[in-house]
C-alpha positions as CSV (number, residue, x, y, z in Angstrom):
1,M,-10.4,-24.4,-20.9
2,P,-9.5,-21.0,-19.4
3,F,-9.9,-20.5,-15.6
4,S,-13.4,-19.7,-14.4
5,F,-14.3,-18.8,-10.8
6,E,-17.3,-21.2,-11.2
7,Q,-15.2,-24.2,-12.0
8,E,-12.9,-24.3,-8.9
9,L,-14.4,-25.6,-5.6
10,N,-11.0,-25.8,-3.8
11,P,-10.6,-22.4,-2.2
12,L,-6.8,-22.7,-2.1
13,K,-6.6,-23.5,-5.9
14,S,-9.1,-20.7,-6.6
15,L,-6.8,-18.3,-4.8
16,E,-3.8,-19.6,-6.8
17,C,-5.6,-19.3,-10.1
18,S,-6.9,-15.8,-9.2
19,Y,-3.4,-14.5,-8.3
20,A,-1.7,-16.2,-11.2
21,T,-4.1,-14.8,-13.8
22,T,-4.5,-11.2,-12.5
23,S,-3.4,-8.3,-14.7
24,K,-2.4,-6.4,-11.6
25,D,1.3,-5.9,-10.9
26,M,1.6,-7.9,-7.7
27,A,5.1,-6.6,-6.9
28,V,4.0,-2.9,-6.4
29,S,2.2,-3.2,-3.0
30,K,4.1,-4.8,-0.1
31,F,0.9,-6.6,1.0
32,D,0.2,-7.9,-2.5
33,A,3.8,-9.0,-3.0
34,W,3.7,-10.9,0.3
35,C,0.5,-12.7,-0.5
36,Y,1.5,-13.5,-4.0
37,G,4.7,-15.0,-2.7
38,I,2.8,-17.2,-0.3
39,I,0.2,-18.3,-2.9
40,C,2.2,-18.4,-6.2
41,G,5.8,-17.9,-5.2
42,W,8.5,-15.7,-6.7
43,D,11.7,-16.6,-8.5
44,D,15.0,-15.7,-6.9
45,A,15.6,-12.6,-9.1
46,S,12.2,-11.3,-8.1
47,Y,12.9,-11.8,-4.5
48,K,16.1,-9.8,-4.9
49,D,14.0,-6.9,-6.4
50,L,11.4,-7.2,-3.7
51,Q,14.1,-6.9,-1.0
52,I,15.0,-3.6,-2.5
53,I,11.5,-2.3,-3.2
54,H,9.9,-3.4,0.1
55,S,13.0,-3.5,2.4
56,W,12.6,-7.2,2.9
57,S,15.4,-8.9,4.9
58,D,16.8,-12.3,4.0
59,N,14.7,-13.7,6.9
60,D,11.6,-12.1,5.3
61,V,12.4,-13.9,2.1
62,D,13.1,-17.2,3.8
63,L,9.8,-16.9,5.7
64,N,7.8,-16.1,2.5
65,K,9.4,-19.1,0.7
66,T,8.5,-21.4,3.7
67,L,5.0,-20.1,3.8
68,H,4.7,-20.8,0.0
69,E,6.0,-24.3,0.5
70,N,3.4,-24.9,3.3
71,Y,0.7,-23.4,1.1
72,I,1.5,-25.9,-1.7
73,K,1.5,-28.8,0.8
74,L,-2.0,-27.7,2.0
75,L,-3.1,-27.3,-1.6
76,N,-1.9,-30.8,-2.5
77,E,-3.4,-32.4,0.6
78,A,-6.9,-30.8,0.1
79,K,-9.6,-33.4,-0.4
80,I,-12.2,-31.2,-2.1
């Protein structure tokens, strides 16, 4: 069954599904890229590109990866 906003009651999962299924290029805007990284994560090649596009430092990438890991922990722990 395809994703539907009405189906998902967990707000963290709803965000993940919304970001993962958008047709918007989430790498274009620095804000969108940052949020997408927290919610869905980027692969290493994409992080390299984002460092160039948005002037992210290695520390920025490490922080975004850590925030993504923490987001996934919260998502998995949610009892909704």
